C-alpha positions as CSV (number, residue, x, y, z in Angstrom):
1,M,9.4,15.5,-11.2
2,A,6.6,16.2,-8.8
3,S,4.1,13.6,-7.8
4,K,0.7,13.8,-9.6
5,V,-2.5,13.9,-7.6
6,D,-4.4,10.6,-7.9
7,R,-8.0,11.6,-7.7
8,S,-9.6,8.2,-8.4
9,L,-11.3,6.4,-5.7
10,T,-10.3,2.8,-5.0
11,E,-12.8,-0.2,-5.6
12,E,-12.9,-0.5,-1.8
13,T,-13.9,3.0,-1.2
14,E,-16.5,3.1,-4.1
15,A,-18.1,0.0,-2.4
16,R,-18.2,1.8,1.0
17,V,-19.7,5.0,-0.7
18,K,-22.3,3.0,-2.5
19,S,-23.3,1.2,0.7
20,G,-23.6,4.4,2.5
21,E,-20.8,3.6,5.0
22,I,-19.0,6.7,3.7
23,P,-21.1,9.8,3.2
24,K,-20.8,11.8,0.1
25,S,-19.9,14.8,2.3
26,K,-16.7,12.9,3.5
27,V,-15.7,12.2,-0.2
28,E,-16.2,15.8,-1.2
29,S,-13.9,16.8,2.0
30,Y,-11.4,14.3,0.7
31,F,-11.1,16.0,-2.7
32,R,-10.7,19.3,-1.0
33,L,-7.8,17.8,0.8
34,L,-6.4,16.8,-2.4
35,D,-6.7,20.3,-3.7
36,R,-4.7,21.5,-0.8
37,I,-2.0,18.9,-1.3
38,E,-1.8,20.0,-4.9
39,R,-1.6,23.5,-4.0
40,E,0.3,23.5,-0.9
41,L,2.7,20.5,-0.6
42,L,3.5,19.3,-4.3
43,P,5.0,22.4,-5.5
44,H,7.5,22.5,-2.7
45,E,11.0,23.5,-3.8
46,V,12.5,20.3,-2.5
47,I,10.0,18.3,-4.7
48,V,10.1,20.3,-7.9
49,N,13.5,22.0,-7.8
50,N,16.3,20.1,-5.9
51,Q,19.3,22.3,-7.0
52,F,22.0,19.9,-5.5
53,T,20.8,16.8,-7.3
54,R,20.1,18.6,-10.5
55,W,23.8,19.6,-10.3
56,F,24.8,16.1,-9.2
57,K,23.4,14.1,-12.0
58,D,25.9,15.7,-14.5
59,A,28.8,14.4,-12.4
60,E,30.6,17.8,-12.4
61,F,32.3,16.9,-9.2
62,D,35.5,15.5,-7.8
63,Q,36.2,12.9,-5.1
64,E,36.0,15.4,-2.4
65,D,32.5,16.4,-3.3
66,V,31.6,12.8,-3.3
67,K,33.1,12.1,0.0
68,H,31.3,15.0,1.5
69,F,28.0,14.0,0.1
70,L,28.4,10.3,1.3
71,V,29.4,11.4,4.7
72,Q,26.2,13.6,5.1
73,F,24.1,11.1,3.4
74,S,25.3,8.5,5.9
75,V,24.3,10.5,8.8
76,F,20.9,10.9,7.6
77,S,20.6,7.3,6.7
78,N,21.9,6.0,10.1
79,L,19.9,8.5,12.2
80,F,16.7,7.7,10.2
81,I,16.6,4.6,12.3
82,E,15.9,6.6,15.3
83,A,12.9,8.3,13.6
84,Q,11.8,4.9,12.4
85,L,11.9,3.3,15.7
86,K,9.9,6.2,17.2
87,K,7.3,5.7,14.3
88,V,7.0,2.0,15.5
89,I,6.5,3.1,19.2
90,N,4.1,5.9,18.3
91,A,2.1,3.9,15.8
92,P,-1.7,4.6,16.0
93,N,-2.6,0.9,15.6
94,L,-1.1,-2.7,15.2
95,E,-1.4,-2.6,11.4
96,A,0.5,0.6,11.1
97,Q,3.0,-0.7,13.6
98,H,3.6,-3.9,11.5
99,I,4.2,-1.7,8.5
100,S,6.8,0.5,10.4
101,K,8.5,-2.6,11.8
102,E,8.9,-3.9,8.2
103,I,10.8,-0.7,7.1
104,L,12.9,-0.6,10.5
105,M,13.9,-4.3,10.3
106,N,14.8,-4.2,6.6
107,E,17.0,-1.2,7.4
108,L,18.9,-3.2,10.0
109,G,19.3,-6.2,7.8
110,V,16.2,-8.4,7.9
111,V,15.9,-9.6,4.2
112,F,12.4,-9.6,2.8
113,N,11.1,-13.1,2.7
114,R,10.3,-14.2,-0.9
115,K,11.4,-16.7,-3.5
116,V,14.5,-15.3,-5.2
117,V,17.2,-16.5,-7.4
118,K,20.4,-17.3,-5.3
119,P,23.0,-14.7,-6.0
120,T,26.0,-16.1,-7.8
121,S,28.6,-13.3,-6.9
122,V,29.1,-10.4,-4.5
123,D,28.1,-7.9,-7.0
124,D,24.8,-10.0,-7.7
125,R,24.4,-10.2,-4.0
126,D,24.8,-6.4,-3.5
127,S,22.4,-5.4,-6.3
128,E,19.9,-7.8,-7.9
129,G,20.3,-10.9,-5.7
130,G,18.3,-12.2,-2.8
131,L,20.3,-10.3,-0.1
132,V,18.6,-7.0,-1.1
133,G,15.2,-8.1,-2.5
134,T,12.7,-5.2,-2.8
135,E,9.6,-7.1,-2.3
136,G,7.9,-9.4,0.3
137,T,7.9,-9.1,4.1
138,I,10.2,-9.4,7.0
139,E,8.0,-12.3,8.4
140,G,10.2,-15.2,8.4
141,G,13.1,-13.4,6.8
142,T,16.6,-13.9,7.6
143,F,18.8,-11.3,9.5
144,R,22.2,-10.7,7.8
145,F,24.7,-8.1,9.0
146,A,25.7,-7.4,5.3
147,A,22.1,-6.6,4.4
148,A,22.0,-3.6,6.6
149,H,21.7,-0.4,4.6
150,F,24.3,1.2,6.6
151,E,26.7,-1.5,5.7
152,W,26.1,-1.1,2.0
153,L,27.1,2.6,2.5
154,L,30.3,1.4,4.4
155,R,31.3,-0.8,1.4
156,M,30.8,2.3,-0.8
157,V,32.6,4.9,1.4
158,S,35.6,2.6,1.7
159,F,36.5,3.3,-1.8
160,F,37.2,7.0,-0.7
161,G,39.4,6.0,2.4
162,L,36.5,6.5,4.9
163,G,36.1,3.9,7.7
164,F,33.3,3.2,10.2
165,N,33.9,6.1,12.6
166,D,34.0,8.8,9.6
167,V,30.3,8.3,8.7
168,G,26.9,7.9,10.1
169,K,27.3,9.4,13.4
170,R,25.7,12.7,14.5
171,R,29.1,14.3,15.0
172,N,29.9,13.6,11.3
173,G,26.9,15.8,10.3
174,T,26.8,19.5,9.3
175,P,24.1,21.6,11.2
176,S,21.8,21.4,8.1
177,T,22.2,17.6,8.1
178,V,21.7,17.3,11.8
179,F,18.7,19.7,11.7
180,F,17.0,17.6,9.0
181,C,17.6,14.4,11.2
182,D,16.0,16.2,14.3
183,E,13.0,17.2,12.3
184,L,12.5,13.5,11.1
185,S,12.5,12.4,14.7
186,R,10.2,15.1,15.7
187,L,7.7,14.9,12.9
188,Y,7.9,11.6,11.1
189,G,8.3,10.0,14.6
190,S,5.7,12.1,16.2
191,E,3.3,10.8,19.0
192,D,0.6,12.8,17.1
193,P,-0.9,10.4,14.2
194,H,-1.9,13.4,12.2
195,I,1.5,15.0,12.2
196,A,3.2,11.8,11.6
197,M,0.9,11.0,8.8
198,G,1.6,14.3,7.2
199,A,5.3,13.8,7.6
200,S,5.3,10.4,6.2
201,F,3.4,11.5,3.2
202,A,5.8,14.4,2.5
203,V,8.7,11.9,2.7
204,E,7.1,9.6,0.2
205,N,6.5,12.4,-2.3
206,W,9.9,13.7,-1.9
207,A,11.3,10.3,-2.4
208,N,9.1,9.7,-5.4
209,A,10.1,13.0,-7.0
210,G,13.2,11.5,-8.8
211,F,16.2,12.6,-6.6
212,W,17.4,9.0,-6.4
213,K,17.5,8.8,-10.2
214,E,19.5,12.0,-10.2
215,L,22.0,10.8,-7.8
216,I,22.4,7.7,-9.7
217,A,22.9,9.3,-12.9
218,G,25.8,11.3,-11.5
219,F,27.3,8.2,-9.7
220,E,27.3,6.0,-12.9
221,I,29.1,8.8,-14.8
222,F,31.7,9.1,-12.0
223,K,31.9,5.2,-11.7
224,A,32.8,5.0,-15.4
225,R,35.2,7.8,-15.3
226,E,37.0,7.3,-11.9
227,C,36.1,4.2,-9.9
228,P,34.8,1.2,-12.0
229,K,34.3,-1.0,-9.0
230,L,32.3,1.3,-7.0
231,P,29.2,-0.3,-5.6
232,L,25.9,1.7,-6.1
233,A,23.5,-0.9,-4.5
234,F,22.4,1.5,-1.7
235,F,21.1,4.0,-4.2
236,T,19.8,1.7,-6.9
237,W,18.0,-0.4,-4.4
238,H,16.2,2.6,-2.9
239,D,15.4,4.0,-6.3
240,K,13.5,0.7,-7.1
241,V,11.8,0.5,-3.7
242,E,10.5,4.2,-4.3
243,D,9.1,3.4,-7.7
244,Q,7.0,0.5,-6.1
245,H,5.8,2.9,-3.4
246,A,4.7,5.6,-5.8
247,A,2.0,3.5,-6.8
248,H,0.6,3.0,-3.2
249,T,1.1,6.4,-1.8
250,W,-2.3,7.9,-2.8
251,S,-4.2,4.7,-2.1
252,E,-2.8,4.5,1.3
253,L,-3.7,8.1,2.0
254,Q,-7.2,7.4,0.9
255,T,-7.5,4.3,3.1
256,E,-6.3,6.3,6.1
257,Y,-8.6,9.3,5.4
258,F,-11.7,7.1,5.2
259,T,-10.8,4.9,8.0
260,N,-9.5,7.1,10.9
261,E,-10.3,10.4,12.4
262,W,-8.6,13.1,10.5
263,D,-7.2,16.6,11.4
264,E,-6.4,18.1,8.0
265,N,-4.6,21.1,9.3
266,K,-2.2,19.2,11.4
267,F,-1.6,16.8,8.5
268,I,-0.8,19.6,6.1
269,N,1.3,21.5,8.5
270,G,3.2,18.3,9.6
271,A,3.9,17.8,5.8
272,K,5.1,21.3,5.2
273,E,7.4,21.3,8.1
274,M,8.8,17.9,7.1
275,L,9.4,19.2,3.5
276,N,11.1,22.3,5.0
277,G,13.5,20.0,7.0
278,V,14.3,17.8,3.8
279,L,15.0,21.2,1.9
280,A,17.4,22.3,4.7
281,F,19.5,19.1,4.1
282,W,19.7,19.5,0.4
283,R,20.2,23.3,0.5
284,G,23.0,22.7,3.1
285,L,24.6,20.5,0.5
286,N,24.4,22.8,-2.2
287,E,25.8,25.7,-0.2
288,D,28.6,23.4,1.0
289,R,29.6,22.4,-2.7
290,L,29.3,26.0,-3.8
291,K,31.5,27.1,-1.0
292,R,34.2,24.4,-2.0
293,N,33.9,25.4,-5.6
294,G,34.5,29.0,-4.8
295,Q,37.7,28.0,-2.7
296,R,39.0,25.9,-5.4
297,R,38.6,28.7,-8.0
298,L,40.2,31.3,-5.8
299,P,43.8,30.2,-6.1
300,Q,43.1,29.8,-9.9
301,A,42.0,33.3,-10.1
302,M,44.9,34.6,-8.0
303,T,47.3,32.8,-10.5
304,A,45.8,34.3,-13.5
305,A,45.8,37.6,-12.0
306,R,49.6,37.5,-11.4
307,A,50.1,36.5,-14.8
C-alpha cells in the first residue's frame, strides 16, 4: 500500500507560523511540494506494485527460490552499511549525523538502550527480547556481535546450507542487486543534502509500503510447511521498526523543510532516482524467479510432449 500524504501542520510549525517566523508563502510552497510528492513519487511502481513481493506472500516457491532471494537481500543488507556510513560522513549538521549514527551502529550490533524484559531463550532473544529492541537510543547501549543485523541473516541462511562467504558480498550480487546498492551509496549517501534527503524520503516510503509484511507472510507459510525452526527475526524486527517510522516520516519532512534551505527539484529528482534503484532490485528478483520457473517447466513440457 502506498503512503498517504499527511497535510497537517505540527504544533511547532503552527506556532512558528502564528509568530511570523514562518511566512504564509512558505507554507503555501510546502503544500505545493506535497502535491508533487503525491503526484510524482507515491504512485511509483515499487511503492504501489511490487510484483516480486506480491508473488512471494503466497509462498508459491521452493527452497532454491528462497536461497536466491536471501543471498540477494543479504548483499543489499550488508552493502547498505556503506551507504549509511556515507550518510554519517556527509550529514548536513550534528543532529542529522547523530540520527544517522543511530541507524549505523544499530545495524552493526549496538542494542538500543531502554528498559526491557530479559530474554529467557534464544528464540525470545532473536525476536521480542532485549537483544533486538526496536526503541530507545544507542547512547549507553551495549554492543553484541549476535545483535548485528547481518548475523541474523547468517543464522537464517544456515538453514539452507549457506555460510558466511555465500552471502553479503558484492560478488554474490546479481547486476540488478549491485546496481541498487551503488545507487544507495550515490544517492542516499550523497554529499548534496537535498539529494540525500530525497533519497532518504524515498527509502522510507518504500519501506512503509508493506513489502516487509508481504515477505513475512510468505516466510510464515514456508516455515509452517517446510522449516518449522526457521528464524524470521530479521524480517519481523524491520517490519516493526518501519511501522514506527511511518508516523514520523511526514513530520520529519516538515521540520526539515521549514528549518533548512530547500532545493525542491533536487529533492524530487533524488527521490525518483532512488525509487528507480529500488525498483531495479525487485524487478531483477522477479525476472530471476520467472526465468527459474520457466527452466523448471521446460523439462516437464518436454516429457509431456513425448508422452
